C-alpha positions in Angstrom: 0.0 0.0 0.1 2.9 2.4 0.8 4.4 2.0 -2.5 1.3 2.6 -4.3 0.1 5.6 -2.3 3.6 7.3 -1.8 3.7 8.8 -5.2 1.0 11.2 -4.4 1.6 11.6 -0.7 4.4 14.2 -0.3 3.1 17.2 -2.2 2.0 20.2 -0.7 -0.2 20.7 1.4 2.6 19.1 3.3 0.7 17.6 6.4 2.0 18.7 9.7 -0.4 18.1 12.6 -3.5 20.3 11.9 -5.4 21.8 9.0 -3.9 25.3 9.5 -0.7 23.9 7.8 -2.7 22.6 4.8 -4.3 26.1 4.4 -0.8 27.7 4.4 0.7 25.6 1.7 -2.0 25.7 -1.0 -1.0 29.0 -2.6 1.7 29.2 -5.2 2.0 25.5 -5.9 3.8 24.7 -9.0 3.9 21.9 -11.2 6.2 19.1 -10.1 9.7 18.3 -11.7 9.7 15.0 -13.0 13.1 12.9 -13.6 14.2 9.6 -14.8 17.7 8.3 -14.1 19.9 5.2 -13.8 23.2 4.6 -12.0 25.8 2.2 -10.5 26.6 1.4 -6.8 29.5 -0.8 -5.6 30.5 -1.5 -1.9 31.3 -4.3 0.5 29.4 -6.7 2.6 29.6 -5.7 6.4 29.9 -9.1 8.3 28.2 -7.7 11.6 28.2 -11.2 13.6 30.3 -14.3 13.6 27.6 -16.3 12.0 27.9 -14.4 8.6 31.6 -14.2 8.6 31.5 -16.6 5.4 30.4 -13.4 3.6 33.4 -11.3 4.4 35.4 -10.0 1.5 32.4 -9.7 -0.9 32.1 -6.7 -3.0 28.5 -6.4 -4.2 27.8 -4.4 -7.5 24.4 -3.0 -8.5 22.6 -1.3 -11.3 19.7 1.0 -10.4 16.8 2.7 -12.0 15.1 5.9 -10.5 11.8 7.6 -11.3 11.2 10.6 -9.2 9.3 13.9 -8.8 10.3 16.9 -7.1 8.6 19.9 -5.4 10.2 23.6 -6.2 7.9 26.2 -5.0 7.4 28.8 -2.2 5.0 26.8 0.0 7.4 23.6 0.0 10.4 26.1 0.9 8.5 27.6 3.6 7.8 24.6 5.2 11.0 22.7 5.1 13.7 24.9 3.7 14.2 22.2 1.1 12.9 20.7 -2.2 11.9 17.3 -1.4 12.0 14.5 -4.0 10.1 11.0 -3.9 9.8 8.4 -6.2 10.6 4.5 -7.0 14.1 3.0 -6.8 14.6 -0.2 -8.5 18.2 -2.0 -8.2 19.7 -5.3 -9.1 22.6 -6.5 -7.2 25.3 -9.1 -7.8 26.6 -9.8 -4.0 29.9 -11.4 -5.3 29.3 -14.3 -3.1 27.9 -17.7 -4.0 26.2 -18.0 -0.6 24.4 -15.0 -0.9 23.6 -15.0 -4.7 21.9 -12.1 -6.3 19.0 -9.7 -5.3 16.4 -7.5 -6.8 15.0 -4.5 -4.8 12.1 -2.2 -5.3 11.5 0.6 -3.0 9.8 3.8 -2.3 12.2 6.7 -1.4 12.0 10.3 0.3 14.8 12.6 -0.4 14.8 16.1 1.1 17.1 18.1 -0.9 18.8 21.5 0.0 20.1 24.1 -2.4 24.0 24.9 -2.0 24.4 27.0 -5.2 22.9 27.6 -8.6 24.2 24.2 -9.8 24.5 22.1 -6.6 22.1 20.6 -4.2 22.7 18.4 -1.2 20.3 15.4 -0.4 19.7 12.9 2.1 17.7 9.9 1.4 15.6 7.1 3.0 13.9 4.1 1.1 11.8 1.2 2.1 10.5 -1.6 0.1 10.9 -5.2 -0.9 13.8 -7.4 -1.9 13.8 -10.8 -4.1 16.9 -12.8 -3.1 17.9 -15.8 -5.3 19.7 -18.2 -2.9 18.0 -18.4 0.6 19.0 -20.8 3.3 18.3 -24.3 2.6 19.3 -27.1 5.0 20.5 -29.4 1.9 21.1 -27.0 -0.8 22.5 -24.0 0.9 23.1 -24.6 4.5 25.9 -22.0 4.8 23.5 -18.9 4.3 22.9 -17.7 7.7 22.0 -14.1 6.3 18.6 -14.8 4.9 15.9 -17.7 4.6 13.1 -16.2 2.7 13.3 -15.3 -0.9 11.3 -12.1 -0.4 12.5 -9.8 2.4 12.1 -6.3 3.7 14.6 -3.7 2.2 15.8 -0.5 3.8 18.3 2.2 2.5 19.9 5.4 4.0 22.1 7.7 2.2 23.4 11.2 1.3 25.1 12.8 -1.6 25.1 15.6 -3.9 23.3 16.8 -7.2 25.3 18.6 -9.9 23.7 20.3 -12.8 25.4 19.2 -16.1 23.1 21.4 -18.2 19.6 22.4 -18.4 18.1 18.8 -18.4 20.9 16.6 -17.1 22.0 16.0 -13.5 24.7 13.9 -12.0 24.3 12.5 -8.4 27.1 10.7 -6.6 26.1 9.0 -3.4 27.0 7.1 -0.4 24.3 4.7 1.1 23.8 2.1 3.9 21.4 -0.8 2.6 19.9 -3.5 4.8 17.9 -6.5 3.9 16.1 -9.1 6.4 12.7 -10.8 6.9 11.9 -9.3 10.1 12.3 -12.4 11.9 9.2 -14.3 10.1 11.8 -17.3 9.4 15.2 -18.3 10.8 18.2 -17.9 10.2 17.7 -14.1 9.4 21.1 -12.4 10.2 20.4 -10.1 7.4 22.6 -8.5 4.8 24.3 -5.0 5.4 26.1 -3.4 2.7 27.4 0.1 2.3 27.8 1.4 -1.3 29.0 4.4 -3.0 28.0 5.1 -6.7 26.9 7.5 -9.1 23.8 8.1 -11.1 22.7 10.4 -14.1 19.2 11.8 -14.4 17.2 13.5 -17.1 14.7 16.2 -16.3 12.5 17.3 -19.1 10.9 20.3 -17.3 13.4 22.9 -16.2 12.7 25.8 -13.8 15.0 28.0 -11.5 14.9 26.9 -7.9 12.9 29.2 -5.6 15.1 31.7 -3.7 12.9 33.6 -1.6 13.1 34.3 2.2 12.0 31.5 4.4 9.0 32.4 6.5 10.2 32.8 10.0 6.7 32.4 11.7 6.9 29.3 14.0 3.3 28.4 13.8 3.8 24.9 15.0 4.5 26.1 18.5 0.8 26.7 19.1 0.2 22.9 18.3 -0.8 20.8 21.4 0.9 17.3 21.7 -0.4 14.6 19.5 -1.5 11.3 21.4 -1.5 8.1 19.4 -2.8 4.7 20.3 -1.4 1.9 17.9 -2.2 -1.8 17.4 0.4 -3.9 16.0 1.1 -7.4 15.1 2.9 -9.9 12.6 3.0 -13.5 12.1 6.3 -15.2 12.8 7.8 -18.6 11.4 9.5 -21.2 13.4 9.5 -24.8 14.6 7.6 -26.7 17.3 9.3 -29.2 19.4 9.0 -31.8 16.8 11.0 -29.5 14.1 7.4 -29.1 12.2 7.2 -25.7 10.8 4.6 -23.5 12.4 3.4 -19.8 12.2 2.9 -17.9 15.6 1.1 -14.6 16.2 2.9 -11.6 17.7 0.3 -8.9 18.9 0.9 -5.7 20.9 -0.3 -2.2 21.9 1.7 1.1 22.0 0.7 4.6 23.4 2.7 7.6 22.2 3.0 11.4 22.9 4.5 13.5 20.1 5.3 17.1 20.3 6.1 19.0 17.1 9.3 21.2 17.6 9.9 22.2 14.0 8.3 22.5 10.6 9.1 18.8 9.8 10.1 17.4 13.2 8.5 15.9 16.3 10.0 14.7 19.5 8.2 11.5 20.9 7.8 9.4 24.1 6.1 6.2 23.9 5.5 2.7 25.6 4.5 -0.6 24.2 3.7 -4.2 25.3 3.4 -7.2 23.2 2.9 -11.0 23.5 5.2 -13.1 21.2 3.9 -16.7 20.6 7.2 -17.8 18.8 9.2 -16.5 21.8 6.9 -18.7 24.0 7.8 -21.7 21.6 11.5 -21.0 22.0 11.3 -20.9 25.6 9.4 -24.0 26.0 11.8 -25.8 23.8 14.8 -24.5 25.9 12.8 -25.7 29.1 13.0 -22.1 30.3 10.3 -20.7 32.6 9.7 -17.2 31.7 7.0 -14.8 30.1 6.7 -14.2 26.3 5.5 -10.7 27.1 7.8 -7.9 26.7 7.1 -4.2 27.5 9.4 -1.1 27.1 9.7 2.7 26.9 10.9 4.7 24.0 12.1 8.2 23.2 12.5 9.3 19.6 12.1 11.4 16.7 9.6 11.8 13.7 10.4 13.5 10.4 6.9 14.8 9.2 7.1 14.3 5.4 4.0 15.0 3.7 1.4 12.3 4.9 4.3 10.1 5.9 6.0 9.9 9.4 9.5 8.5 9.5 10.3 7.6 13.0 13.4 6.5 15.0 13.1 5.5 18.4 15.5 4.1 21.1 13.9 1.9 23.8 14.5 -0.1 27.1 12.7 -2.9 28.2 11.2 -2.5 31.6 9.7 -6.0 31.6 11.6 -8.8 29.9 12.3 -12.2 31.4 13.8 -13.8 28.5 17.7 -14.3 28.0 18.0 -13.6 24.3 18.9 -10.0 23.9 19.9 -6.9 26.0 17.8 -4.4 27.5 18.1 -1.8 24.8 16.5 -1.9 21.4 15.8 0.5 18.6 12.7 1.0 16.3 12.5 2.2 12.8 9.0 3.0 11.3 7.3 4.5 8.2 3.5 5.4 9.0 1.1 6.8 6.4 -1.6 9.3 7.8 -4.8 8.4 6.1 -6.6 11.4 7.7 -6.2 13.4 11.0 -7.2 10.4 12.9 -6.3 7.1 11.3 -2.9 5.8 10.2 -1.3 2.5 8.9 2.2 1.5 8.4 5.1 -0.8 9.4 7.9 -0.9 12.1 11.1 -2.6 12.4 12.5 -3.7 15.8 16.1 -4.4 16.2 18.7 -5.2 19.0 22.1 -3.8 17.9 22.6 -4.9 14.4 20.1 -7.9 14.7 16.6 -7.2 13.2 14.0 -9.2 15.4 10.8 -8.6 13.6 8.8 -6.2 11.3 5.3 -5.5 12.4 2.2 -4.1 10.8 0.4 -1.2 12.5 -2.9 0.7 12.6 -3.2 3.9 14.7 -5.6 6.3 16.1 -4.4 9.8 16.8 -6.1 12.7 18.8 -4.9 16.3 19.2 -6.4 19.4 20.8 -6.8 22.0 18.0 -5.3 25.5 18.7 -7.8 28.3 19.8 
């Protein structure tokens, strides 16, 4: 759903937290700048744990195709002091390792872009989507692959770079990126693939227009916004094995409560708490003859980027209740949430311990917020 709706979501009115922002951003809207591009990426596999040392030394190479559109007008500038790009990123990677095989990724990306000079822009990028991988773990055919065990996995990318204008229609984009693939704990083994890359792409932009250079509005209207409260139900289905080594699916279900306070035009600080019951964790405890609860509860502090109807969140958490011996108390969450309207939203969230992704859950939320006088 996020990939299908994303292309229309990050256009003014850029959704902050109340309707007043929407009214501010309607005037002066200009046509989007569309572009199509292609590029190459090359990097190395980061063997982040002992189980995946058999991937050390691999040098993955990828070819990518990019379809994007960009805002370039006064309302957008006044909101974020940038020219946000969004689009679809497609890539094909040879991981340079027989165990890992090859992979194809498809992702939706958001790229806030800042003007440095008339011909130079600075962007940073976040992308989320899916990856199709050719050589998953198999106890007979590929037992050495501890990195992934499902052909389809989740894909994340974070990066930064530069845009250089070559002429009226052509742009050059060198970049560095950190990319990650895992199935979110739905099937083991699942240590994930982590690979930093550096690359370069070239883009063609049919429509040309000078970038807006006006003075940014200094009115900090968001200071009048009351905190936004959000109640979220989340869950997923995790794959594992019973005591007889039969494959089974086990539900994970939880509830979270969050308070978010907007502190900038596109930024909010968050405090939250969550509790969830993990039936797959119960199975693991039973097989290990450990008497402990499969319930975990934690508190988190974090940040949200408010990017159109999307909220991109980063949170650091601490378990206040966790009787299991498998992970440390600290954890982190990364999420992408789509605001359907003022009250309801949907999205997904990744929970990880250090460099190990534990699971990805799907989320439905209800938000409420007192409107300013």
